[in-house]
C-alpha positions as CSV (number, residue, x, y, z in Angstrom):
1,X,43.7,-42.2,16.3
2,X,43.6,-39.0,14.3
3,X,40.9,-36.5,15.3
4,X,39.3,-34.7,12.4
5,X,38.0,-31.2,13.0
6,X,35.8,-29.2,10.7
7,X,37.5,-26.0,9.9
8,X,35.4,-22.9,10.4
9,X,34.6,-20.6,7.5
10,X,36.2,-17.2,8.3
11,X,34.1,-14.1,7.6
12,X,36.4,-11.2,6.9
13,X,34.2,-9.2,4.5
14,X,30.9,-9.3,2.7
15,X,32.7,-11.1,-0.1
16,X,33.1,-14.1,2.1
17,X,29.4,-14.2,2.8
18,X,28.5,-13.7,-0.8
19,X,31.0,-16.4,-2.0
20,X,29.6,-18.9,0.5
21,X,26.0,-18.3,-0.5
22,X,26.8,-18.4,-4.2
23,X,28.6,-21.7,-3.7
24,X,25.4,-23.3,-2.4
25,X,23.9,-25.9,-4.8
26,X,20.3,-25.0,-3.7
27,X,18.3,-23.0,-1.2
28,X,17.4,-25.4,1.6
29,X,17.2,-25.8,5.3
30,X,16.8,-22.7,7.4
31,X,17.7,-20.6,4.4
32,X,14.6,-22.0,2.6
33,X,12.4,-21.2,5.6
34,X,13.6,-17.6,5.6
35,X,13.2,-17.3,1.9
36,X,9.6,-18.5,1.9
37,X,8.7,-16.5,5.0
38,X,9.9,-13.3,3.2
39,X,7.8,-14.3,0.2
40,X,4.9,-15.0,2.6
41,X,5.1,-11.3,3.6
42,X,4.6,-10.4,-0.1
43,X,1.6,-12.8,-0.2
44,X,0.1,-10.8,2.7
45,X,0.8,-7.5,0.9
46,X,-0.9,-8.7,-2.2
47,X,-3.8,-10.2,-0.3
48,X,-4.4,-7.0,1.7
49,X,-4.4,-4.9,-1.4
50,X,-6.7,-7.2,-3.4
51,X,-9.0,-7.6,-0.4
52,X,-10.4,-4.2,-1.1
53,X,-10.6,-4.8,-4.8
54,X,-12.7,-8.0,-4.4
55,X,-15.3,-6.3,-2.3
56,X,-15.2,-2.8,-3.8
57,X,-18.5,-3.0,-5.6
58,X,-20.3,-4.2,-2.4
59,X,-18.5,-1.5,-0.3
60,X,-19.5,1.2,-2.7
61,X,-23.2,0.2,-2.5
62,X,-23.1,-0.5,1.3
63,X,-21.6,2.9,2.2
64,X,-23.0,4.8,-0.8
65,X,-19.7,6.1,-2.0
66,X,-19.3,8.7,-4.7
67,X,-16.6,8.2,-7.4
68,X,-14.3,10.7,-5.6
69,X,-14.6,8.7,-2.4
70,X,-13.9,5.5,-4.2
71,X,-10.8,7.0,-5.7
72,X,-9.6,8.3,-2.4
73,X,-10.2,4.9,-0.7
74,X,-8.5,2.8,-3.3
75,X,-5.5,5.2,-3.6
76,X,-5.1,5.8,0.2
77,X,-3.0,2.7,0.9
78,X,-0.7,3.4,-2.1
79,X,-0.3,7.0,-1.1
80,X,0.9,6.0,2.3
81,X,3.1,3.2,0.8
82,X,4.7,5.9,-1.3
83,X,5.9,7.6,1.9
84,X,6.8,4.4,3.8
85,X,8.7,2.7,1.0
86,X,11.8,4.8,1.5
87,X,11.2,4.9,5.2
88,X,11.2,1.2,5.4
89,X,14.3,0.9,3.2
90,X,16.1,3.4,5.3
91,X,15.2,1.6,8.5
92,X,16.3,-1.7,7.1
93,X,19.7,-0.3,5.9
94,X,20.2,1.5,9.2
95,X,18.9,-1.0,11.8
96,X,18.7,-4.4,10.0
97,X,16.1,-6.3,8.0
98,X,14.1,-8.1,10.7
99,X,12.8,-5.4,13.1
100,X,10.9,-3.4,10.4
101,X,9.6,-6.6,8.8
102,X,8.0,-7.5,12.1
103,X,6.7,-4.0,12.6
104,X,5.0,-4.2,9.1
105,X,3.0,-7.3,10.2
106,X,1.8,-5.5,13.3
107,X,0.7,-2.5,11.1
108,X,-1.0,-4.9,8.7
109,X,-2.9,-6.6,11.5
110,X,-4.1,-3.3,12.9
111,X,-5.1,-2.0,9.5
112,X,-7.2,-5.1,8.7
113,X,-9.0,-4.9,12.1
114,X,-9.7,-1.2,11.8
115,X,-11.1,-1.4,8.3
116,X,-13.1,-4.6,8.8
117,X,-15.0,-3.1,11.8
118,X,-15.2,0.5,10.5
119,X,-18.7,2.0,10.9
120,X,-18.1,4.8,8.4
121,X,-16.1,5.6,5.3
122,X,-13.5,7.7,7.1
123,X,-12.5,4.8,9.4
124,X,-12.1,2.4,6.4
125,X,-9.7,4.9,5.0
126,X,-7.8,5.0,8.3
127,X,-7.5,1.2,8.2
128,X,-6.1,1.4,4.7
129,X,-3.5,3.9,5.9
130,X,-2.1,1.3,8.3
131,X,-2.2,-1.3,5.5
132,X,-0.3,1.1,3.2
133,X,2.4,1.7,5.8
134,X,2.8,-2.1,6.2
135,X,3.0,-2.6,2.4
136,X,5.5,0.2,1.9
137,X,7.8,-1.1,4.7
138,X,7.5,-4.8,3.9
139,X,8.1,-4.8,0.1
140,X,11.3,-2.8,0.2
141,X,12.8,-5.1,2.8
142,X,11.5,-8.5,1.8
143,X,13.0,-8.2,-1.7
144,X,16.4,-7.2,-0.2
145,X,16.2,-10.3,2.0
146,X,15.4,-12.5,-0.9
147,X,18.3,-11.0,-2.9
148,X,20.8,-11.5,0.0
149,X,19.7,-15.1,0.6
150,X,19.8,-16.3,-3.0
151,X,22.8,-17.9,-4.8
152,X,23.8,-16.0,-7.9
153,X,22.8,-18.8,-10.3
154,X,19.3,-18.6,-8.9
155,X,18.8,-14.8,-8.9
156,X,16.0,-15.1,-11.5
157,X,14.0,-16.9,-8.9
158,X,13.3,-13.6,-7.2
159,X,10.6,-13.2,-9.8
160,X,8.6,-15.9,-8.2
161,X,7.1,-13.2,-6.0
162,X,4.8,-12.3,-8.9
163,X,3.3,-15.8,-8.9
164,X,2.8,-15.5,-5.1
165,X,1.1,-12.1,-5.7
166,X,-1.5,-13.6,-8.1
167,X,-2.0,-16.6,-5.9
168,X,-2.9,-14.3,-3.0
169,X,-5.3,-12.3,-5.3
170,X,-6.9,-15.5,-6.5
171,X,-7.2,-16.9,-2.9
172,X,-8.9,-13.7,-1.9
173,X,-11.4,-14.0,-4.8
174,X,-12.2,-17.6,-3.9
175,X,-12.8,-16.5,-0.3
176,X,-15.0,-13.7,-1.6
177,X,-17.1,-16.2,-3.5
178,X,-17.3,-18.4,-0.4
179,X,-18.5,-15.4,1.7
180,X,-21.0,-14.5,-1.0
181,X,-22.4,-18.1,-1.0
182,X,-22.7,-18.0,2.8
183,X,-24.9,-15.0,2.5
184,X,-22.5,-12.2,3.5
185,X,-24.4,-9.8,1.2
186,X,-23.1,-6.2,1.2
187,X,-20.9,-7.0,4.2
188,X,-18.7,-9.1,2.1
189,X,-16.1,-6.4,2.0
190,X,-15.7,-6.6,5.8
191,X,-15.0,-10.3,5.7
192,X,-12.5,-9.8,2.8
193,X,-10.6,-7.0,4.6
194,X,-10.8,-8.8,8.0
195,X,-9.4,-12.1,6.6
196,X,-6.1,-10.2,5.8
197,X,-5.7,-9.7,9.6
198,X,-5.8,-13.4,10.2
199,X,-3.0,-13.9,7.7
200,X,-1.0,-11.0,9.3
201,X,-1.3,-12.5,12.8
202,X,-0.1,-16.0,11.6
203,X,2.8,-14.5,9.7
204,X,3.8,-12.3,12.6
205,X,4.2,-15.4,14.8
206,X,6.2,-17.3,12.2
207,X,8.5,-14.5,11.3
208,X,9.3,-13.8,15.0
209,X,10.1,-17.5,15.4
210,X,12.2,-18.2,12.3
211,X,13.6,-15.1,10.6
212,X,17.3,-14.4,10.9
213,X,19.1,-11.1,10.3
214,X,20.9,-10.8,6.9
215,X,24.6,-11.8,7.2
216,X,25.3,-9.7,4.0
217,X,24.0,-6.6,5.7
218,X,25.9,-7.3,8.9
219,X,29.1,-8.0,7.1
220,X,28.8,-4.8,5.0
221,X,28.4,-2.9,8.3
222,X,31.6,-4.5,9.6
223,X,29.8,-6.6,12.3
224,X,31.7,-9.7,11.4
225,X,31.1,-11.8,14.5
226,X,27.4,-11.2,14.3
227,X,27.5,-12.1,10.6
228,X,29.3,-15.3,11.4
229,X,26.8,-16.2,14.1
230,X,23.8,-15.7,11.8
231,X,25.6,-17.8,9.1
232,X,25.9,-20.6,11.7
233,X,22.2,-20.4,12.5
234,X,21.1,-20.4,8.9
235,X,23.5,-23.0,7.4
236,X,24.4,-25.2,10.4
237,X,28.2,-25.0,9.7
238,X,31.1,-23.5,11.6
239,X,31.7,-19.8,10.9
240,X,33.9,-17.3,12.7
241,X,34.3,-13.6,12.3
242,X,37.7,-12.2,11.5
243,X,39.4,-9.8,14.1
244,X,39.4,-7.0,11.5
245,X,37.5,-6.4,8.3
246,X,39.2,-7.0,4.9
247,X,38.0,-4.1,2.7
248,X,40.5,-4.7,-0.1
249,X,38.0,-6.4,-2.4
250,X,34.9,-4.3,-1.7
251,X,33.9,-0.6,-2.1
252,X,33.9,1.6,1.0
253,X,30.7,1.2,3.1
254,X,28.2,4.0,2.7
255,X,27.2,5.0,6.2
256,X,25.4,8.3,5.7
257,X,21.9,7.1,6.4
258,X,19.2,8.6,4.2
259,X,21.9,10.5,2.3
260,X,22.8,7.2,0.7
261,X,20.0,7.9,-1.7
262,X,22.4,10.3,-3.5
263,X,24.4,7.3,-4.6
264,X,21.5,6.1,-6.7
265,X,22.0,8.9,-9.2
266,X,25.7,8.6,-9.6
267,X,27.9,6.7,-12.0
268,X,27.0,3.2,-12.9
269,X,24.0,3.3,-10.5
270,X,22.1,6.0,-12.4
271,X,21.1,4.0,-15.5
272,X,20.2,1.1,-13.2
273,X,18.0,3.3,-11.1
274,X,16.3,4.8,-14.2
275,X,15.7,1.3,-15.6
276,X,14.3,-0.1,-12.4
277,X,12.2,3.0,-11.8
278,X,10.8,2.8,-15.3
279,X,9.7,-0.8,-14.9
280,X,8.3,-0.1,-11.4
281,X,6.3,2.9,-12.4
282,X,5.1,1.5,-15.8
283,X,4.0,-1.8,-14.4
284,X,2.2,-0.2,-11.5
285,X,0.2,2.2,-13.7
286,X,-0.9,-0.5,-16.1
287,X,-1.7,-3.0,-13.4
288,X,-3.5,-0.8,-11.0
289,X,-5.4,1.1,-13.7
290,X,-6.6,-2.2,-15.3
291,X,-5.6,-5.4,-13.5
292,X,-6.7,-4.2,-10.0
293,X,-10.0,-3.1,-11.4
294,X,-10.8,-6.4,-13.1
295,X,-13.7,-7.1,-10.8
296,X,-15.4,-3.8,-11.9
297,X,-14.3,-4.3,-15.5
298,X,-15.8,-7.8,-15.4
299,X,-19.1,-6.3,-14.2
300,X,-19.1,-4.1,-17.2
301,X,-18.1,-7.0,-19.5
302,X,-20.3,-9.7,-18.2
303,X,-23.1,-8.0,-16.4
304,X,-24.0,-7.2,-12.8
305,X,-24.0,-10.7,-11.3
306,X,-21.4,-10.8,-8.6
307,X,-20.7,-14.5,-8.8
308,X,-20.2,-14.5,-12.6
309,X,-18.1,-11.3,-12.6
310,X,-15.9,-12.6,-9.7
311,X,-15.4,-16.0,-11.5
312,X,-14.4,-14.0,-14.6
313,X,-11.8,-12.1,-12.5
314,X,-10.5,-15.3,-11.1
315,X,-9.9,-16.7,-14.6
316,X,-7.9,-13.6,-15.4
317,X,-5.8,-14.0,-12.3
318,X,-5.1,-17.6,-13.0
319,X,-3.2,-16.4,-16.0
320,X,-1.3,-14.1,-13.6
321,X,-0.4,-17.2,-11.5
322,X,0.9,-18.9,-14.7
323,X,2.8,-15.9,-15.8
324,X,4.1,-15.1,-12.3
325,X,5.6,-18.5,-11.7
326,X,6.9,-18.7,-15.3
327,X,8.6,-15.3,-14.7
328,X,11.8,-16.9,-13.3
329,X,12.2,-19.1,-16.4
330,X,11.4,-16.1,-18.7
331,X,14.0,-14.0,-16.9
332,X,16.6,-16.8,-17.1
333,X,16.1,-17.0,-20.8
334,X,15.7,-13.3,-21.8
335,X,17.0,-11.4,-18.8
336,X,14.9,-9.0,-16.7
337,X,15.3,-6.1,-19.1
338,X,14.3,-7.8,-22.3
339,X,11.5,-9.7,-20.5
340,X,10.2,-6.3,-19.4
341,X,10.5,-4.7,-22.8
342,X,8.6,-7.6,-24.5
343,X,6.0,-7.7,-21.8
344,X,5.4,-3.9,-22.1
345,X,5.1,-4.3,-25.9
346,X,2.4,-7.0,-25.6
347,X,0.5,-5.0,-23.0
348,X,0.5,-2.0,-25.3
349,X,-1.0,-4.0,-28.1
350,X,-3.7,-5.5,-25.9
351,X,-4.7,-2.1,-24.4
352,X,-4.8,-0.7,-27.9
353,X,-7.1,-3.4,-29.2
354,X,-9.3,-3.3,-26.1
355,X,-9.6,0.5,-26.5
356,X,-10.5,0.3,-30.2
357,X,-12.9,-2.7,-30.0
358,X,-14.2,-2.8,-26.4
359,X,-17.9,-2.3,-27.2
360,X,-17.9,-4.8,-30.1
361,X,-15.9,-7.6,-28.3
362,X,-17.4,-11.1,-28.5
363,X,-17.5,-13.0,-25.2
364,X,-14.4,-15.1,-26.1
365,X,-12.4,-12.0,-26.8
366,X,-13.6,-10.3,-23.7
367,X,-12.0,-13.2,-21.8
368,X,-8.9,-13.6,-23.9
369,X,-7.6,-10.0,-24.1
370,X,-7.6,-9.3,-20.3
371,X,-6.1,-12.8,-19.8
372,X,-3.2,-12.1,-22.2
373,X,-2.8,-8.7,-20.6
374,X,-2.3,-10.3,-17.2
375,X,-0.1,-13.1,-18.5
376,X,2.2,-10.7,-20.3
377,X,2.3,-8.3,-17.4
378,X,3.0,-11.0,-14.7
379,X,5.7,-12.9,-16.8
380,X,7.5,-9.6,-17.6
381,X,7.4,-6.1,-16.1
382,X,5.1,-7.0,-13.2
383,X,7.8,-9.2,-11.7
384,X,10.9,-7.5,-12.9
385,X,10.8,-4.0,-11.4
386,X,11.3,-5.1,-7.8
387,X,13.7,-7.8,-8.8
388,X,15.7,-5.3,-10.9
389,X,16.1,-2.9,-7.9
390,X,16.9,-5.7,-5.4
391,X,19.7,-7.1,-7.6
392,X,21.3,-3.9,-8.9
393,X,22.8,-2.3,-5.7
394,X,25.1,-3.3,-2.8
395,X,23.8,-4.5,0.6
396,X,24.0,-1.3,2.7
397,X,22.0,0.7,0.1
398,X,19.9,-2.1,-1.3
399,X,16.8,-1.7,0.9
400,X,17.1,2.1,0.5
401,X,17.2,1.7,-3.3
402,X,14.2,-0.7,-3.1
403,X,12.4,1.9,-0.9
404,X,13.0,4.9,-3.2
405,X,12.3,3.0,-6.4
406,X,9.4,1.3,-4.7
407,X,8.0,4.8,-3.8
408,X,8.2,5.8,-7.4
409,X,6.3,2.6,-8.2
410,X,3.7,3.5,-5.5
411,X,3.4,6.9,-7.2
412,X,2.5,5.0,-10.4
413,X,0.0,2.9,-8.4
414,X,-1.6,6.1,-7.0
415,X,-2.0,7.4,-10.5
416,X,-3.6,4.2,-11.7
417,X,-5.9,3.8,-8.7
418,X,-6.9,7.4,-8.3
419,X,-7.2,8.5,-11.9
420,X,-8.7,5.3,-13.4
421,X,-12.2,5.7,-11.9
422,X,-12.3,9.5,-12.6
423,X,-11.1,9.2,-16.2
424,X,-13.4,6.2,-16.8
425,X,-16.4,8.2,-15.6
426,X,-15.3,11.2,-17.7
427,X,-14.4,9.6,-21.1
428,X,-15.6,6.0,-20.8
429,X,-13.7,2.7,-20.5
430,X,-12.5,2.3,-24.1
431,X,-10.8,5.7,-24.3
432,X,-9.3,5.1,-20.9
433,X,-7.6,1.9,-22.2
434,X,-6.2,3.9,-25.2
435,X,-4.8,6.6,-22.8
436,X,-3.2,4.0,-20.5
437,X,-1.7,2.2,-23.5
438,X,0.8,5.1,-23.9
439,X,2.5,4.0,-20.6
440,X,3.7,0.5,-21.7
441,X,4.7,1.9,-25.1
442,X,7.0,4.5,-23.5
443,X,8.4,1.9,-21.0
444,X,9.1,-0.6,-23.8
445,X,11.3,2.0,-25.6
446,X,13.2,2.9,-22.4
447,X,13.8,-0.8,-21.6
448,X,15.1,-1.3,-25.1
449,X,17.6,1.5,-24.8
450,X,19.2,0.9,-21.3
451,X,21.3,-2.2,-21.4
452,X,21.9,-3.1,-17.7
453,X,21.1,-6.7,-16.9
454,X,21.8,-7.9,-13.3
455,X,21.2,-11.6,-14.0
456,X,24.1,-11.5,-16.5
457,X,26.5,-9.6,-14.3
458,X,29.9,-11.2,-13.6
459,X,30.1,-10.2,-10.0
460,X,27.8,-9.2,-7.1
461,X,27.1,-5.5,-6.6
462,X,28.7,-5.9,-3.2
463,X,32.0,-6.6,-4.9
464,X,32.0,-3.9,-7.5
465,X,35.0,-1.6,-6.9
466,X,33.7,0.9,-9.4
467,X,30.4,1.4,-7.5
468,X,29.5,5.0,-6.7
469,X,31.2,6.4,-3.6
470,X,30.8,9.4,-1.4
471,X,33.6,12.0,-1.9
472,X,36.3,11.7,0.8
């Protein structure tokens, strides 16, 4: 009788991990659980951000906030995220993906509780500081995890995070309507912010139970036995780590901590960083100057009735869900770069039309234009900035790149959130739309000029021998 033994896969370098993952016909089993739990963290980030948006009008009235206080409150989380994006990326590239992901959920839970029970404006801001830290840490790392767990043929699926974002926003709006109908009154903002804490607590438990450290990151760090053990846990097959690392087919590992940021502005990485940063900054400004304020814009379009204005906002965001979940198919057909360029172009036209005709818009156009804005944004640049940065750099600098580029995106968010209410009060909503329209126009031009396309690349960034190196 012949005994048949399953031969173990040998992990001698990150190329072995990448090759195995790329050979998978689908994302299933424990890998699928990890994939969706990483996305669930992005759901929480979107929900926590939109929770303030949904109740902002009630919060303003309840606490009697001035325009400057509203601007500070809405921008506070993004200012903190700007700082914590690179910190989270550095932590993930230095210590692994999972510990900072878990820490982000703890911060999100604390922030939701502090803000929901805050007696005064200053404490609400404190709660939003915690939320911003959680958002900054989580987004940089979650996108890296998704990139490292996804076979090459499915890289465009990273864009599904945009559909998850708008699903979270819409879910929050539905809850806000529910709280309103139950008689929450001006306290509706407390229920909206507090519900984010419930989601954070549930996700904290699930990620602690099921998340597994990235084998790609471990292999790039030379921790081959640990990488093999994580591959066994994820894929249920036999893996063993080689006695020594094979570095012949991969670039030298960058082990200079935060100094790894310098690699992003060298050689082939520079245009990639410029392109990803352009998409991140541009989409953040246009979304957080217009899309995030849709509840308030709806009030101006449709009147002061909370229920009608919130339903109007929900309709807009349903277009975001459609665009967000269509983004992977759009990226597969056009590539991330061209999908972004076209999306920016359409947004420019929409903002131009809204700015020139806002006060004369018939009701059907008042619904149609913001809806097309959200659809074009979510199917194109809204999804692609984070996917572009996650797919353009090798494993040991991927989260750092996501963090730095994400920080630039958060700077765009701050500009949108902080300046929009001030500019709107100063020059009116139509002229504000015209001013914001210059941003997608500039981004459309840049995306048309830089030709890098990660979804069409022949090999993984982890296997690029011409990748930027530190001088020896």
